[in-house]
Structure formats: C-alpha cells, structure tokens
C-alpha positions as CSV (number, residue, x, y, z in Angstrom):
1,M,-38.4,34.5,84.4
2,T,-40.6,34.1,87.9
3,F,-39.9,31.2,89.7
4,R,-39.7,31.6,93.6
5,A,-39.9,28.1,95.1
6,N,-36.7,26.1,96.7
7,H,-38.5,23.0,96.2
8,L,-41.0,21.5,94.0
9,L,-43.6,20.1,96.7
10,G,-46.7,20.7,95.2
11,I,-48.8,22.8,92.8
12,E,-50.9,24.2,95.7
13,T,-48.1,26.7,96.7
14,L,-47.1,27.8,93.1
15,G,-48.5,31.1,91.5
16,P,-49.9,31.3,88.2
17,D,-46.9,33.2,87.0
18,E,-44.3,30.4,88.2
19,I,-46.6,27.8,86.6
20,V,-46.3,29.8,83.0
21,T,-42.4,30.3,83.6
22,L,-42.0,26.6,84.3
23,L,-43.9,25.5,81.1
24,D,-42.4,28.6,78.8
25,L,-38.9,27.0,79.8
26,A,-40.0,23.3,79.1
27,E,-41.2,24.2,75.5
28,S,-37.2,25.1,74.7
29,Y,-36.5,21.5,76.3
30,V,-38.8,20.0,74.0
31,D,-36.9,21.6,71.3
32,L,-33.8,20.4,72.8
33,N,-35.1,16.5,73.1
34,R,-35.9,16.6,69.4
35,A,-32.2,17.7,68.4
36,G,-29.4,15.5,67.5
37,N,-27.6,16.5,70.4
38,K,-29.6,16.4,73.4
39,H,-27.2,17.3,75.9
40,A,-27.0,20.7,77.8
41,E,-24.6,21.3,80.9
42,V,-27.4,23.4,83.2
43,L,-26.8,21.0,85.9
44,G,-23.3,20.4,85.2
45,G,-21.1,19.7,88.4
46,M,-24.3,19.0,90.5
47,T,-25.8,15.5,92.0
48,Q,-29.4,14.5,91.5
49,V,-30.6,11.1,93.9
50,N,-34.0,9.4,92.8
51,M,-35.7,7.7,95.9
52,F,-38.6,5.8,94.8
53,F,-40.6,4.2,97.6
54,E,-43.2,3.1,95.0
55,A,-42.7,1.0,91.9
56,S,-42.3,3.8,88.8
57,T,-41.9,3.1,85.2
58,R,-42.7,6.5,83.4
59,T,-41.6,9.1,86.1
60,Q,-38.5,7.4,87.0
61,A,-37.3,7.1,83.8
62,S,-38.6,10.5,82.9
63,F,-36.5,12.1,85.8
64,E,-33.5,10.0,85.1
65,I,-33.4,10.8,81.5
66,A,-33.9,14.8,82.5
67,G,-31.1,14.8,84.6
68,K,-28.6,13.2,82.6
69,R,-29.7,15.4,79.6
70,L,-28.9,18.5,81.7
71,G,-25.5,17.1,82.6
72,A,-26.0,15.8,86.4
73,D,-24.4,13.1,87.7
74,V,-27.9,10.8,88.5
75,M,-28.0,8.1,91.6
76,N,-31.2,5.8,91.5
77,M,-31.5,4.5,95.1
78,A,-33.0,1.1,95.3
79,M,-35.2,1.7,97.9
80,A,-36.6,-1.9,98.1
81,A,-32.9,-3.1,99.4
82,S,-32.3,0.3,101.5
83,S,-31.7,0.5,105.1
84,I,-35.4,1.7,105.3
85,K,-36.4,-1.9,104.9
86,K,-34.0,-2.6,108.2
87,G,-36.1,-0.1,110.2
88,E,-34.2,3.2,109.6
89,T,-36.4,6.2,109.7
90,L,-37.4,8.4,106.9
91,I,-35.4,11.3,108.7
92,D,-32.3,9.3,109.6
93,T,-32.1,8.4,105.8
94,A,-32.5,12.0,104.9
95,M,-29.5,12.8,107.6
96,T,-27.7,10.2,105.9
97,L,-28.2,11.9,102.4
98,N,-27.6,15.0,103.5
99,A,-23.9,14.2,104.4
100,M,-23.3,13.0,100.8
101,H,-24.4,16.6,99.5
102,P,-26.7,16.1,96.9
103,D,-28.0,19.2,95.2
104,L,-31.5,17.5,93.8
105,L,-33.3,15.0,95.2
106,V,-36.5,13.4,93.6
107,V,-38.9,11.4,95.9
108,R,-41.7,9.1,95.3
109,H,-43.5,7.9,98.6
110,P,-46.6,6.0,99.5
111,H,-47.7,8.4,102.6
112,S,-48.4,11.8,102.3
113,G,-46.5,14.6,103.5
114,A,-43.4,12.3,103.6
115,V,-41.8,14.4,100.8
116,D,-42.4,17.7,102.4
117,L,-40.7,16.1,105.7
118,L,-37.7,15.3,104.2
119,S,-37.4,18.7,102.3
120,Q,-37.2,20.2,105.8
121,K,-34.6,18.0,106.5
122,V,-32.1,18.1,103.6
123,N,-30.1,21.2,102.2
124,C,-31.1,20.3,98.5
125,A,-33.9,21.2,96.2
126,V,-36.4,18.7,96.4
127,L,-38.8,17.3,94.0
128,N,-42.0,15.4,94.6
129,A,-42.6,12.6,92.4
130,G,-45.7,11.6,93.9
131,D,-46.7,11.4,97.7
132,G,-49.7,9.3,98.9
133,R,-52.9,10.9,97.9
134,H,-51.5,14.1,98.1
135,E,-50.1,15.7,95.1
136,H,-47.9,14.8,92.0
137,P,-46.9,18.0,90.5
138,T,-44.6,17.3,87.7
139,Q,-47.7,15.3,86.1
140,A,-50.1,17.9,86.3
141,L,-47.4,20.4,84.8
142,L,-46.7,17.9,81.6
143,D,-50.4,17.5,81.2
144,A,-50.7,21.6,81.1
145,L,-48.0,21.7,78.7
146,T,-49.9,19.0,76.6
147,I,-53.1,20.8,76.7
148,R,-51.7,24.1,75.7
149,R,-49.6,22.7,73.0
150,S,-52.8,20.8,71.6
151,K,-55.2,23.8,72.3
152,G,-53.1,26.8,71.7
153,R,-53.9,27.7,75.1
154,L,-54.5,27.0,79.1
155,H,-57.5,29.2,80.4
156,R,-61.1,29.0,79.8
157,L,-61.5,25.2,78.6
158,N,-63.8,22.9,79.9
159,I,-61.8,19.8,81.2
160,A,-63.5,16.6,82.8
161,I,-61.3,14.5,84.9
162,C,-63.1,10.8,85.0
163,G,-62.6,7.8,87.0
164,D,-61.0,7.0,90.4
165,I,-61.0,10.8,91.8
166,A,-60.5,9.6,95.5
167,H,-57.4,7.8,95.2
168,S,-55.8,10.0,92.6
169,R,-52.7,12.6,93.6
170,V,-52.7,13.2,89.6
171,A,-56.5,14.6,90.2
172,R,-55.6,16.8,92.9
173,S,-52.8,18.6,91.5
174,N,-54.4,19.0,87.8
175,I,-57.5,20.5,89.8
176,L,-55.2,23.2,91.7
177,L,-53.4,23.9,88.6
178,L,-56.3,24.3,85.8
179,G,-58.3,26.1,88.4
180,K,-55.1,28.6,89.1
181,L,-55.3,29.1,85.2
182,E,-59.0,29.5,84.9
183,N,-60.5,26.8,83.3
184,R,-63.7,25.1,84.2
185,V,-63.0,21.7,85.9
186,R,-65.3,18.9,86.1
187,L,-65.0,15.4,87.7
188,V,-66.8,12.6,86.7
189,G,-67.2,9.2,88.2
190,P,-69.0,7.3,90.7
191,T,-69.9,8.6,94.2
192,T,-67.8,5.9,95.5
193,L,-64.8,7.1,93.7
194,M,-65.6,10.8,94.6
195,P,-63.4,12.4,98.1
196,S,-65.4,14.2,100.4
197,G,-65.7,17.6,100.4
198,V,-64.7,17.6,96.7
199,A,-67.3,20.4,95.6
200,D,-64.8,22.8,97.7
201,L,-62.4,22.9,95.1
202,G,-64.2,24.6,92.9
203,V,-65.2,21.9,90.4
204,E,-68.2,20.5,89.1
205,V,-69.1,17.0,89.9
206,Y,-70.9,14.5,87.5
207,D,-71.7,10.6,88.0
208,D,-72.9,10.2,84.5
209,M,-70.1,10.2,81.8
210,R,-72.4,11.5,79.1
211,D,-73.6,14.4,81.3
212,G,-70.0,15.4,82.4
213,L,-68.3,15.3,79.0
214,A,-70.8,17.1,77.3
215,G,-69.4,20.0,75.4
216,C,-65.3,19.4,77.1
217,D,-62.4,20.6,75.4
218,V,-60.3,18.0,77.2
219,V,-61.0,14.3,78.6
220,M,-58.7,13.1,81.2
221,M,-58.8,9.6,82.3
222,L,-57.4,8.0,85.2
223,R,-56.3,4.7,86.3
224,L,-58.2,2.7,88.8
225,Q,-55.8,2.6,91.7
226,K,-57.1,-0.9,93.2
227,E,-53.7,-1.0,95.2
228,R,-55.0,2.0,97.3
229,M,-58.4,0.3,97.5
230,D,-59.8,-1.5,100.7
231,G,-63.3,-2.4,100.0
232,G,-65.8,-2.6,97.1
233,F,-65.6,0.6,95.4
234,I,-67.1,-0.8,92.2
235,P,-69.4,-3.8,91.5
236,S,-67.1,-5.3,88.7
237,E,-64.5,-4.0,86.2
238,R,-66.9,-4.9,83.2
239,E,-69.6,-2.9,84.9
240,Y,-67.3,0.0,85.7
241,Y,-66.3,0.1,82.0
242,H,-69.6,-0.1,80.8
243,R,-70.8,3.2,83.0
244,Y,-67.2,4.9,82.8
245,G,-64.9,3.7,80.4
246,L,-64.0,6.1,77.7
247,D,-65.3,4.7,74.1
248,T,-66.3,6.2,71.0
249,E,-69.7,6.7,72.2
250,K,-69.4,8.4,75.1
251,L,-66.4,10.7,73.6
252,A,-68.9,11.9,71.1
253,H,-70.6,13.8,73.9
254,A,-67.5,16.2,74.2
255,K,-66.2,18.7,71.5
256,E,-65.2,17.1,68.1
257,D,-61.7,18.3,68.7
258,A,-61.6,17.3,72.3
259,I,-58.4,15.5,73.2
260,V,-58.0,12.3,75.3
261,M,-55.6,12.1,77.9
262,H,-54.0,9.6,80.4
263,P,-51.4,9.6,83.0
264,G,-50.7,5.9,82.5
265,P,-50.2,3.1,83.4
266,M,-53.2,2.4,81.4
267,N,-55.8,-0.5,81.9
268,R,-57.4,-1.0,78.5
269,G,-60.5,-2.0,78.4
270,V,-61.4,-1.0,82.1
271,E,-60.9,2.9,81.9
272,I,-60.4,3.4,78.3
273,D,-61.0,1.6,74.8
274,G,-57.4,0.3,73.6
275,L,-58.4,1.9,70.0
276,L,-59.4,4.9,71.3
277,A,-55.9,5.5,73.3
278,D,-54.0,4.5,70.3
279,D,-56.4,7.2,67.8
280,I,-53.3,9.9,66.9
281,N,-56.5,11.8,65.8
282,R,-57.7,12.2,69.5
283,S,-55.3,10.6,71.8
284,V,-52.5,12.9,73.1
285,I,-51.2,10.5,75.8
286,Q,-47.7,9.6,74.2
287,D,-47.6,13.2,74.1
288,Q,-47.8,13.5,77.7
289,V,-44.8,11.2,78.0
290,E,-43.0,13.2,75.7
291,M,-43.9,16.6,77.8
292,G,-42.9,14.8,80.9
293,V,-39.1,14.5,80.1
294,A,-39.1,18.6,79.1
295,V,-41.1,19.6,82.1
296,R,-38.8,17.7,84.5
297,M,-35.8,19.4,82.8
298,A,-37.4,22.6,83.3
299,A,-38.1,22.1,86.9
300,M,-34.7,21.1,88.0
301,D,-33.1,24.0,86.0
302,L,-35.3,26.1,87.7
303,L,-34.7,25.0,90.9
304,A,-31.0,24.8,90.5
305,Q,-30.9,28.3,89.5
306,N,-32.4,28.9,93.0
307,L,-30.3,26.6,94.8
308,R,-27.1,28.3,93.2
309,A,-28.2,31.7,94.2
310,S,-29.3,31.1,97.5
311,R,-25.7,29.1,98.3
312,E,-24.1,32.1,96.8
313,A,-26.0,34.4,98.9
314,A,-24.9,32.5,101.8
C-alpha cells in the first residue's frame, strides 16, 4: 500500500494513490466494526490526544471510538478549561504536549492553518479534524468511501455540492478529493455563499438548484454555518429553503438512483426536508457516520505505520 504522509493535514497534499490506499484499508475496518469483536491492537502502546477547540459531536466521538478500537490510550483534552483560556499560546500548548510524548494528535481549531502550525512543533503524527475554512480531510475521505460503496466507483461521477460553500471546509476538501479522482463537481448555491475565485478550482457553478442537480449521481447538502456569518448572506431561512433546500421536487432533477448526503449536523427544513433525510432509499447520511469511524481508523493506522518506521530509522 502507498501512503507517504507523516500527517493528515488536508487532501491537497495527498496523491490519488494515497487516497485509494486509505479507502481500501478503511473497507477492512468497516468489516471489523460490524464484527462481534471490534478490537484490534494496531495502535497498542500508543497514545492518542484529541484537542477540539471547537464543539464537535460526530467527529470527536468518531476519532475517540476509532482510537480505542485500535488499542490506543485515548485522552480527550477539555480545551474550554485549558491553559489556552488563560492566555497560553498554541505553540506553548504544543511544547507542553510534546513533553508528554503522544503518538497521535487529533486537532480541530477555528483558525485556518493552526493545525499545520502544531504539526511543525510536535514529534508525533497530527490529524486535522477541521481548521477554520481551510480543510476537513477525514470528512471528505468518509464521504468518498460512502460514495464508492454506494455507486461501485469513485470516478467520472456527476456530484453536486449544495449550500453554504463559502464557509465550508468540508466543501473545499471534497472539491479537492473528487477532482483528483476525475469526477465532475458542481457547486450549487446563492452567489452570496460562493467564495471568490471558486471557478479556479475546476468546478461548475450554479445558482439554481434544478439546473445544478440535473443528471447528478450524488447530491451533497451542506449546513448553513450561521456562526461564521457576520452579515446578511440570506434573506431568511424560509426563503433559503424555498430556493436551495433539498426536497423531493428538486431531487427529481437528479438521476433516479442519485444518493443524498449531508455531513451533519442538519438543519431540517432549512437545508433539507426531514423526510428525505430519513429516506433509506435515497439518503446515505447514516452510512456517512458509520464510514467515519472506519476512515479514521485507517488514517491513524497508516500514520502510525509511518511514525514507527521513521522512529526506527532514526
């Protein structure tokens, strides 16, 4: 298997072969997670520290379960009560952690680039669990695994990413990953929620849902990130749902077997109709949650292998 990275900071630095290697390994962890005995010792003797500077339910729980199932000692740091709140810098925190000799550091941070900075200051493998508007690599990887398992392939698909593109690190990571694997990516949403220069990413841009979804294999909805908005990006949630919320009428413009995705948490009745989100014939949202644990297990497994190899070489 080919996986050269020492950290997982984003999709941008991964080659297509590394993406496929990780997804292939994740398939084996899907099977393990469905077995009676879900425990492995891949990370036995290693310490995993989770540092979440932003609130998270799915991602933090997923990383914690992944680490424990692989046999790591897992510690969740309560960042709301940490020394950061007392004025300690991120670099000082990194140096303190480094002295404790962790092996895997999982970080979510509100500022783009903060996780990359940490990776330069610690002697362990760092995984980006989301940094500002920059990237959320494991979300894109679990989305990719979900698509591949549902569609039987992960190339030459028509994929629409809809909603709040401007504030979404999930959108950025997915655009990068899907583009590397030769998919046709469309971004659909109001112009106020499209980042400037987005067309340079090799995507098609639509401001009409019906046009954007026409003939699509995959419809990926995004959450309205109101906590990152400091102005009037939409007239009202009601108007937003009318124009850009996914319902059965708009979905009818996609292919008959198109799947519906959402990274969560969902605002039902704003981004997506609740009944459609729960439709087991179209929605793979719960599959995404399941694939998240398997993908994070695979990512930590591969990084741990490289970490051990580098330490042995030293």
